[in-house]
C-alpha positions in Angstrom: 51.6 71.1 157.7 51.7 74.1 156.0 53.0 77.4 157.4 50.5 80.4 158.1 51.9 83.0 156.7 50.3 85.8 157.7 50.6 85.4 161.3 54.0 84.2 161.0 54.6 87.7 159.5 53.0 89.4 162.5 54.7 87.6 164.7 58.0 88.2 163.3 57.4 92.1 161.9 58.6 93.6 165.3 61.8 92.1 164.5 62.5 93.4 161.5 61.3 97.1 162.0 63.9 97.1 165.0 66.9 95.2 163.0 66.1 98.0 160.4 65.9 100.8 163.0 69.7 99.8 164.6 71.1 99.3 161.0 70.0 102.9 160.2 71.7 104.7 162.9 74.7 102.5 162.5 75.1 103.0 158.6 74.5 106.8 159.7 76.3 107.3 162.3 78.6 104.4 162.7 78.3 101.2 164.9 80.4 103.1 167.7 76.6 105.2 168.2 75.1 101.7 169.5 75.9 100.7 172.4 77.1 97.4 173.9 73.3 95.6 175.0 71.9 97.5 171.2 75.4 95.8 169.0 74.1 92.0 170.9 70.5 92.8 169.7 71.8 93.9 166.5 73.9 90.4 166.0 70.9 88.8 167.2 68.7 90.1 165.3 70.7 89.6 162.1 71.1 86.1 163.4 67.4 85.1 163.5 66.3 87.4 160.2 68.6 85.5 158.4 66.4 82.3 159.5 63.7 84.3 158.8 64.8 84.2 155.0 65.7 80.9 154.3 61.9 80.1 155.7 60.7 82.8 153.0 62.7 81.1 150.5 60.9 78.4 150.8 57.0 78.6 151.8 54.5 80.5 149.9 55.8 84.3 150.6 55.2 87.0 148.5 58.7 88.1 146.3 58.7 90.7 147.4 58.7 90.4 150.8 61.6 88.0 150.2 63.7 90.7 148.6 62.8 92.9 151.5 64.3 90.4 154.3 67.4 89.6 151.8 67.9 93.6 151.6 67.7 93.5 155.6 70.3 90.8 155.7 72.6 92.3 153.0 72.7 95.4 155.1 73.2 93.6 158.9 76.0 91.5 157.0 77.4 94.4 156.2 77.9 96.1 159.6 78.5 92.9 161.6 81.0 91.0 159.8 82.4 93.6 157.2 82.1 97.0 158.5 82.2 100.4 157.0 85.5 101.8 155.3 85.0 104.9 158.2 85.4 101.9 161.2 87.8 99.9 158.9 90.1 102.7 159.3 88.9 103.7 162.7 90.9 99.8 163.5 94.1 101.1 162.2 94.1 104.9 164.0 93.3 102.5 167.6 95.7 100.4 166.9 98.5 103.0 166.4 96.9 105.1 168.8 96.6 102.3 172.1 97.8 99.0 170.6 100.8 99.6 169.6 102.6 101.4 173.0 100.8 99.0 174.8 102.4 96.2 172.8 106.0 98.0 173.1 105.0 98.0 177.1 104.4 94.6 177.3 108.0 93.9 174.9 109.6 96.6 177.3 112.5 93.9 178.4 113.2 92.6 174.7 113.5 96.3 173.7 116.0 97.0 176.9 117.8 93.8 175.7 118.3 95.2 172.2 119.0 98.9 173.5 121.7 97.5 176.1 123.6 95.2 173.3 123.9 98.3 171.0 124.9 100.4 173.4 127.3 98.2 175.1 129.1 97.7 171.6 129.0 101.5 170.9 131.1 102.1 174.3 133.4 99.6 173.4 133.3 100.5 170.1 134.0 104.1 171.1 137.1 103.0 173.5 138.6 101.2 170.9 138.9 103.6 168.2 139.6 106.3 170.8 142.9 104.4 171.7 143.7 102.0 168.7 145.0 103.7 165.4 144.3 100.4 163.8 141.0 99.5 165.0 139.5 102.4 163.2 139.5 101.5 159.2 138.1 97.3 160.7 134.9 99.4 161.3 135.1 102.7 159.6 135.2 103.0 155.5 138.2 104.9 154.1 136.8 107.2 152.8 134.7 108.2 155.6 137.8 108.1 157.6 140.0 110.2 155.0 137.4 113.3 154.0 137.2 113.3 158.1 140.6 113.8 159.2 142.2 115.2 155.9 139.4 117.5 154.7 137.8 118.6 157.9 134.4 117.7 156.9 132.1 115.4 157.0 130.5 113.4 154.5 126.3 114.6 154.4 127.0 116.9 152.1 126.6 114.7 149.1 122.7 114.4 150.4 122.3 118.2 149.4 120.3 118.6 145.5 119.6 114.6 145.9 117.0 115.1 148.9 114.0 113.1 147.2 116.1 110.3 146.2 118.2 110.0 149.3 115.1 110.5 151.1 113.7 107.2 150.0 116.8 105.4 149.4 117.3 105.9 153.1 114.2 104.9 154.0 114.6 101.6 152.4 117.9 100.6 154.3 116.5 101.4 157.2 113.3 99.4 156.5 115.7 96.6 155.5 117.8 96.8 158.8 114.8 96.8 160.9 113.1 93.7 159.0 116.3 91.8 158.7 116.4 92.4 162.7 112.9 90.9 163.4 113.7 88.1 160.9 117.1 87.1 162.7 115.2 85.8 165.3 114.7 82.7 163.3 118.4 82.3 164.1 117.8 81.8 167.9 118.2 85.8 167.6 121.8 85.5 166.7 121.1 87.5 163.6 119.8 90.0 165.7 121.9 90.2 168.6 124.7 90.3 165.6 122.6 93.7 163.4 122.7 95.4 167.1 126.3 94.6 168.2 127.2 96.0 164.6 125.3 99.2 164.2 126.5 100.3 167.8 130.1 99.4 166.8 129.5 101.6 164.0 128.0 104.4 166.0 130.3 104.2 168.2 133.7 104.4 166.1 132.1 107.3 164.2 131.3 109.1 166.5 135.2 109.2 168.3 136.3 109.9 164.7 134.3 113.1 164.5 134.8 114.2 168.3 139.2 113.4 167.4 138.3 115.8 164.5 136.6 118.6 166.6 133.3 117.6 164.1 130.9 116.3 166.8 129.1 119.3 167.1 127.9 119.2 163.6 127.8 115.3 163.1 125.7 115.0 166.0 123.2 117.8 165.0 122.3 115.6 162.4 122.1 112.6 163.7 119.2 113.9 166.2 116.6 115.4 164.7 116.0 111.9 162.2 118.0 109.6 165.3 115.8 110.5 167.7 112.5 108.3 165.8 115.3 106.0 163.5 117.3 104.4 166.7 114.3 103.7 168.7 112.4 102.2 165.7 115.5 99.8 164.8 115.6 98.8 168.7 112.0 97.7 169.1 112.4 95.7 165.7 115.7 94.2 167.5 113.0 94.2 170.8 111.2 92.0 168.1 113.7 89.3 166.7 114.7 88.5 170.3 111.4 88.1 171.4 111.4 85.2 168.2 114.4 83.9 169.6 112.5 83.5 172.7 110.3 81.8 171.8 112.4 78.9 170.2 114.7 78.8 172.5 112.1 79.3 175.9 108.7 79.0 175.2 108.1 77.5 178.4 105.0 75.8 179.1 103.8 76.2 175.7 105.0 74.2 172.5 107.4 75.6 170.4 105.1 75.9 167.9 102.5 77.6 170.0 105.1 80.3 171.3 106.6 80.9 167.5 102.6 81.9 167.1 102.2 84.0 170.3 105.3 85.5 170.1 105.1 86.3 166.7 101.9 87.9 167.0 103.4 90.4 169.8 106.4 91.2 167.1 104.3 91.5 164.0 102.1 94.7 165.9 106.1 96.2 167.1 106.6 95.7 163.2 103.5 97.6 161.9 104.1 100.0 164.4 107.5 100.8 163.1 107.2 101.3 159.8 105.5 105.6 160.3 108.3 106.1 162.4 110.8 104.9 159.9 109.4 106.0 156.7 109.2 110.1 159.1 112.6 109.1 159.6 114.0 109.0 156.1 112.0 112.2 155.3 113.6 114.2 158.1 117.1 112.9 157.4 116.9 113.7 153.6 115.5 116.6 153.8 115.8 118.3 156.8 119.0 116.7 158.9 121.4 117.7 156.2 120.0 120.7 155.1 122.5 123.4 155.6 120.3 126.4 156.0 119.2 125.0 159.3 121.5 126.1 162.4 122.6 123.1 164.2 121.0 124.3 167.4 117.7 123.7 165.7 118.6 120.7 164.9 119.4 119.5 168.0 115.7 121.3 169.8 114.1 119.6 167.1 115.6 115.6 167.7 115.0 116.2 171.6 111.4 117.5 170.8 110.9 114.8 168.8 112.0 112.0 171.1 110.2 113.2 174.1 107.4 113.1 172.1 107.8 109.5 170.8 108.5 109.0 174.8 105.2 110.3 175.9 103.2 108.1 173.2 105.0 104.9 173.8 104.1 105.4 177.8 100.0 105.7 176.9 97.7 103.6 178.6 94.0 102.6 177.4 91.8 103.0 180.4 89.4 99.9 181.0 86.3 101.9 180.4 87.9 102.2 176.6 89.0 98.6 176.2 85.5 97.6 177.2 84.2 99.4 174.7 81.0 97.9 172.4 84.1 97.7 169.6 85.2 94.1 171.8 81.4 92.6 171.9 81.2 93.4 167.7 84.4 91.4 167.3 83.0 88.9 169.2 79.6 88.3 167.2 81.9 88.2 164.1 84.0 85.2 165.3 80.3 82.8 165.5 80.4 83.8 161.2 80.6 80.0 161.0 78.3 78.9 163.4 
């Protein structure tokens, strides 16, 4: 039986108008301007108007109405499934504001284990380097030992004058070390453990070397500004690798492949979070830490302030009211795309 077009339009027109009004607000003010019930309504209207468009195309309906419905569904699709650029950037900001600290808190045990491996190796290497002169050359490059012992100088002065090149090289190296620590989880955490121990031994041996030669104050003044961000980032990367190692060795009640997916997603969030830390640390290490014009006391102050700020940031918790925002409801409707 052919459809009564005028009666159908009269019955459906109110929904089209409601959807158009909701879209106008979302396009002007963003989806966050809509309440949770309104987002429910928008998604529901989108699905029903999409059905109306399909029906209009198969019935004797004017081309103008078909085009109007097509524009309406296209606008709704853009809001429900794609979102605006501002909303995409907001999702990134939300991750770094809330998601990354929450993931670090959830992974605290693995990160603590990485820290324990690092500082355990540091303490052992410091003691061995201090008590056994034969141990130092096994860890520290000979030219650094010679420069510190014979010339009573630190090696960071070589950065001065080539700051842009040094900064980019430092960033690349730090990211490489961190990514290797994460990927080391695939070896059941053995490579990750090795990287934590190796870096701890290196810092411990160098720390003993500069202390023996009365250069500890300027050395740690160099390390503090960038190390306040760089070392925590490496510890977090180590925790990511240990997460993957745990999935392989102790999947628990999950299948090993499911454990890898679960902990792999958690590790990936940690990796995304530390990249800005490593970039900022590389800039500081290239331009600020070795700068002879900056007093050592100022470097210690900046390093401590950065570290305290990082601790405060990582302890943030998102309130339940914010967690139950309309964004979560919208994400649920986006998952219905294939339905």
